[in-house]
C-alpha positions as CSV (number, residue, x, y, z in Angstrom):
1,X,288.2,117.0,-33.1
2,X,285.6,114.7,-31.3
3,X,284.2,118.2,-28.9
4,X,284.5,120.1,-31.9
5,X,281.9,117.9,-34.3
6,X,279.6,117.8,-31.6
7,X,279.3,121.8,-31.0
8,X,279.0,121.5,-34.7
9,X,276.3,119.2,-34.4
10,X,274.8,121.6,-31.6
11,X,275.2,124.3,-33.8
12,X,273.6,122.8,-36.5
13,X,270.2,122.2,-34.6
14,X,270.3,125.2,-33.7
15,X,270.2,126.9,-37.0
16,X,269.1,124.6,-39.3
17,X,267.2,122.2,-37.1
18,X,263.9,122.7,-34.6
19,X,266.4,122.9,-31.6
20,X,268.3,120.7,-29.5
21,X,268.1,118.1,-26.6
22,X,270.3,116.0,-24.9
23,X,268.2,112.6,-26.7
24,X,268.7,113.8,-29.8
25,X,272.6,114.4,-29.0
26,X,272.7,111.3,-27.3
27,X,271.8,109.3,-30.4
28,X,273.5,111.2,-32.6
29,X,277.1,110.3,-31.2
30,X,276.3,107.0,-29.6
31,X,276.7,108.4,-25.9
32,X,275.1,108.2,-22.6
33,X,271.9,111.3,-22.3
34,X,273.9,112.6,-19.4
35,X,277.4,112.9,-21.4
36,X,274.8,114.5,-24.1
37,X,274.2,116.8,-21.3
38,X,277.3,117.5,-20.5
39,X,278.6,118.5,-24.0
40,X,275.4,121.0,-24.0
41,X,276.2,122.1,-20.6
42,X,279.8,123.0,-21.8
43,X,279.2,124.6,-25.2
44,X,276.3,127.1,-22.9
45,X,279.5,127.7,-20.6
46,X,281.9,128.6,-23.6
47,X,279.5,130.0,-25.5
48,X,277.3,132.1,-23.0
49,X,274.2,133.5,-24.4
50,X,273.9,131.7,-27.8
51,X,270.6,129.4,-26.6
52,X,268.0,129.0,-24.5
53,X,266.1,126.5,-22.6
54,X,262.1,126.3,-24.3
55,X,259.9,124.5,-21.5
56,X,257.2,123.8,-23.3
57,X,258.8,122.6,-25.7
58,X,261.7,120.9,-23.6
59,X,264.5,122.0,-26.0
60,X,267.1,123.9,-26.4
61,X,266.5,127.1,-28.7
62,X,268.7,129.6,-30.4
63,X,268.8,133.2,-28.6
64,X,267.7,136.4,-30.4
65,X,271.6,136.5,-30.1
66,X,272.9,133.4,-31.5
67,X,276.3,133.9,-34.1
68,X,277.4,130.3,-35.1
69,X,281.3,130.2,-34.0
70,X,281.7,126.7,-36.1
71,X,279.2,126.8,-39.1
72,X,278.7,128.9,-41.7
73,X,275.7,130.3,-42.5
74,X,275.4,130.0,-46.6
75,X,271.9,127.3,-47.2
76,X,274.6,126.5,-49.7
77,X,277.3,125.5,-48.0
78,X,274.5,123.5,-45.8
79,X,272.8,121.7,-48.9
80,X,276.3,120.7,-49.7
81,X,276.8,119.2,-46.4
82,X,273.7,117.0,-46.9
83,X,275.1,115.5,-50.1
84,X,278.9,115.2,-49.1
85,X,277.2,113.5,-46.3
86,X,274.9,111.3,-48.3
87,X,277.9,110.7,-51.2
88,X,280.2,109.7,-48.4
89,X,277.6,106.9,-46.9
90,X,278.2,105.2,-50.4
91,X,281.3,104.3,-50.2
92,X,282.4,105.0,-45.7
93,X,281.2,105.0,-42.4
94,X,284.3,106.5,-41.1
95,X,285.1,110.5,-40.7
96,X,285.7,113.0,-43.8
97,X,289.3,112.8,-44.8
98,X,290.4,116.5,-45.1
99,X,295.0,115.4,-46.6
100,X,293.2,116.1,-50.4
101,X,291.9,119.3,-51.1
102,X,289.0,119.6,-53.9
103,X,288.4,122.1,-56.2
104,X,284.6,122.3,-57.4
105,X,284.4,124.4,-60.1
106,X,280.7,124.3,-60.2
107,X,279.6,126.1,-57.1
108,X,281.2,128.8,-58.8
109,X,278.5,128.6,-61.2
110,X,275.5,128.0,-59.1
111,X,272.7,130.9,-57.9
112,X,272.3,132.3,-54.6
113,X,269.8,131.0,-52.4
114,X,268.0,133.6,-49.7
115,X,268.5,132.4,-46.4
116,X,265.3,133.0,-45.0
117,X,263.0,131.2,-47.3
118,X,265.4,127.8,-47.1
119,X,265.7,127.7,-43.9
120,X,261.7,127.4,-43.4
121,X,261.4,125.2,-46.4
122,X,264.0,122.6,-44.7
123,X,262.5,123.0,-41.2
124,X,259.4,122.5,-43.5
125,X,260.8,119.1,-44.7
126,X,262.4,118.1,-41.5
127,X,259.2,118.5,-39.5
128,X,256.4,117.2,-41.8
129,X,254.8,120.6,-42.1
130,X,253.5,122.4,-44.8
131,X,254.7,125.9,-46.7
132,X,253.1,128.8,-48.1
133,X,255.8,129.5,-50.8
134,X,255.7,132.6,-53.4
135,X,257.5,130.7,-56.3
136,X,258.7,131.8,-59.8
137,X,258.3,129.8,-62.5
138,X,259.9,129.9,-65.7
139,X,256.7,129.7,-67.7
140,X,255.2,132.7,-66.4
141,X,256.1,136.9,-66.3
142,X,259.7,137.8,-65.4
143,X,259.5,138.7,-62.1
144,X,256.0,137.5,-61.4
145,X,255.4,134.7,-58.6
146,X,252.5,132.8,-57.6
147,X,251.5,131.7,-54.1
148,X,251.1,128.0,-53.1
149,X,251.5,125.9,-50.1
150,X,253.6,122.4,-50.4
151,X,254.4,119.4,-48.5
152,X,257.8,118.8,-48.6
153,X,258.9,115.4,-49.0
154,X,262.2,114.6,-50.6
155,X,265.7,116.9,-51.4
156,X,266.9,116.9,-54.8
157,X,270.2,117.6,-56.4
158,X,270.0,117.6,-60.6
159,X,270.9,120.1,-62.9
160,X,273.1,121.4,-60.7
161,X,270.7,122.9,-58.4
162,X,268.5,122.1,-55.3
163,X,265.2,120.4,-55.7
164,X,262.1,119.9,-53.5
165,X,259.6,117.4,-54.4
166,X,257.0,117.9,-52.7
167,X,253.0,117.5,-52.8
168,X,251.6,121.1,-54.5
169,X,248.1,121.7,-52.4
170,X,247.0,123.6,-55.6
171,X,248.0,121.4,-58.6
172,X,247.0,118.4,-55.9
173,X,249.9,116.9,-57.2
174,X,253.2,115.7,-56.3
175,X,255.7,118.2,-58.4
176,X,259.5,119.6,-58.2
177,X,260.3,122.8,-56.9
178,X,263.5,124.7,-57.5
179,X,264.9,126.2,-54.6
180,X,266.3,129.2,-56.3
181,X,262.8,130.3,-57.8
182,X,261.3,130.5,-53.7
183,X,261.4,134.0,-52.7
184,X,259.0,133.7,-49.5
185,X,258.0,130.7,-47.5
186,X,256.0,130.5,-43.8
187,X,254.9,127.9,-42.0
188,X,250.6,126.8,-42.1
189,X,249.1,125.0,-39.9
190,X,247.4,122.7,-43.0
191,X,248.2,119.3,-42.8
192,X,251.4,117.6,-44.4
193,X,250.9,115.1,-46.7
194,X,253.3,112.2,-47.1
195,X,254.7,110.6,-50.8
196,X,253.0,107.8,-49.8
197,X,250.5,108.3,-53.1
198,X,253.8,109.5,-55.2
199,X,253.7,107.0,-57.2
200,X,256.7,108.5,-59.7
201,X,259.0,108.7,-56.6
202,X,258.3,105.2,-55.8
203,X,258.4,103.7,-59.1
204,X,261.6,102.9,-60.8
205,X,262.3,102.4,-64.7
206,X,265.2,101.3,-66.5
207,X,266.5,103.9,-69.1
208,X,268.8,102.7,-71.8
209,X,271.1,105.5,-73.7
210,X,273.3,104.1,-76.9
211,X,276.5,106.4,-77.6
212,X,274.9,109.3,-80.3
213,X,275.2,107.8,-84.0
214,X,276.5,110.6,-85.0
215,X,279.7,110.4,-83.5
216,X,282.7,108.4,-85.0
217,X,283.0,104.8,-84.3
218,X,285.7,104.7,-82.1
219,X,284.6,107.2,-79.4
220,X,281.2,105.7,-79.3
221,X,282.7,102.6,-78.3
222,X,285.5,104.3,-75.9
223,X,282.5,106.2,-74.1
224,X,281.1,103.3,-73.6
225,X,284.0,101.1,-72.3
226,X,283.5,104.3,-69.2
227,X,280.8,101.9,-67.5
228,X,279.8,98.6,-66.5
229,X,276.3,98.4,-66.2
230,X,275.7,97.9,-70.0
231,X,273.7,96.2,-71.5
232,X,273.3,95.3,-75.5
233,X,275.5,98.2,-76.5
234,X,273.7,100.6,-74.0
235,X,273.9,102.1,-71.1
236,X,271.9,101.6,-68.1
237,X,270.5,104.1,-65.7
238,X,268.0,102.8,-63.1
239,X,265.9,105.4,-61.7
240,X,263.1,106.5,-59.9
241,X,260.3,107.8,-62.5
242,X,260.3,111.0,-60.8
243,X,263.9,112.2,-61.9
244,X,264.0,110.3,-65.0
245,X,263.2,113.4,-67.0
246,X,266.7,115.3,-65.4
247,X,268.9,112.2,-66.6
248,X,267.9,111.9,-70.5
249,X,268.0,116.4,-70.6
250,X,271.2,116.0,-68.8
251,X,273.0,112.6,-71.0
252,X,271.1,113.9,-74.5
253,X,271.0,117.3,-74.1
254,X,274.5,118.9,-73.1
255,X,276.3,119.3,-75.9
256,X,279.9,117.9,-75.4
257,X,282.4,121.0,-76.5
258,X,284.8,118.9,-78.5
259,X,282.3,116.9,-80.6
260,X,279.9,119.8,-80.8
261,X,276.8,117.0,-80.2
262,X,275.6,115.5,-76.7
263,X,277.4,111.8,-75.9
264,X,274.2,109.9,-75.7
265,X,271.1,109.1,-77.6
266,X,267.8,107.5,-75.8
267,X,267.8,104.2,-76.9
268,X,263.7,102.0,-77.1
269,X,265.7,98.7,-77.0
């Protein structure tokens, strides 16, 4: 299993990253550089023609005929993997449990993502590069897009879809971009802008939500008991200001099918 996981890592770096080095593999798995090189040589021996060494970049890169054996090439699968690793990190540092199968119905409802453009955007995110994108805003006519350069800074999952928080070089502001609305992307040589000045990302707000007053009293009491972080009859959520909009919309605008109304209302108390 350990060998397979290291092979999976190799393919992830080759397909989704900017290439592979023995030093990076050694650091990831906590082994010596010599041991990491043996893993790379073993992968090369078992799967010849998958990668080539680029002496100018001092790293292994995918060959023109590279086809992953251990990982999937779906953007959704990779983004879910990243999301899953983040969730696991909140609980434990051990390997994944595989005895319990979880069926995620929401995954059936998400939009498809174009593989080429998503690879470029994620590469820019990892490598601190600027990327030019063709973006289809919901405020524009159907089929119309606008080209702009962005500096990707953060990957976000909200409203059951993936977003990139990035500096927009066109509007000179930090904005959210829905990945499914990016139809084309290519790297540029512009200077990448970090999120240092993204005040809404670094500033946290305290959001208060009270049970919808139009609900029966018994229901209001019941849903509030589901949460430990409460204060004066309100549910408390600490959020980055940049993400507060998604939380407010999710709780106050999503109608519960049983009661035909949102379960929560924003409280200013």
